[in-house]
C-alpha positions as CSV (number, residue, x, y, z in Angstrom):
1,M,9.8,0.6,3.8
2,G,9.1,4.3,3.1
3,V,5.5,3.6,2.5
4,S,5.2,1.7,5.8
5,I,6.8,4.5,7.7
6,A,4.5,7.0,6.1
7,A,1.5,4.8,6.9
8,I,2.6,4.5,10.6
9,T,3.1,8.3,10.7
10,V,-0.4,8.9,9.5
11,V,-1.9,6.4,12.0
12,L,0.0,7.9,14.9
13,T,-1.0,11.4,13.8
14,V,-4.7,10.5,13.7
15,V,-4.4,8.7,17.1
16,I,-2.6,11.5,18.8
17,G,-4.9,14.0,17.2
18,T,-7.9,12.2,18.5
19,I,-6.5,12.0,22.0
20,V,-5.7,15.7,22.0
21,G,-9.2,16.4,20.6
22,V,-10.9,14.4,23.3
23,I,-8.8,16.0,26.1
24,S,-9.5,19.5,24.7
25,G,-13.2,18.7,24.4
26,R,-13.1,18.9,20.6
27,K,-13.1,15.3,19.3
28,G,-11.3,15.2,16.0
29,G,-10.8,19.0,16.0
30,F,-7.0,18.6,15.8
31,V,-7.3,16.1,12.9
32,D,-9.7,18.3,11.0
33,D,-7.4,21.3,11.3
34,L,-4.4,19.1,10.1
35,L,-6.3,17.8,7.1
């Protein structure tokens, strides 16, 4: 269960990061900073 929650968290983080990056005009910028 813990692994599933972690996986979902990572996916949501990437998706949200991508959306924020597109809106801010820096696609993937948020994700790159996070990683």
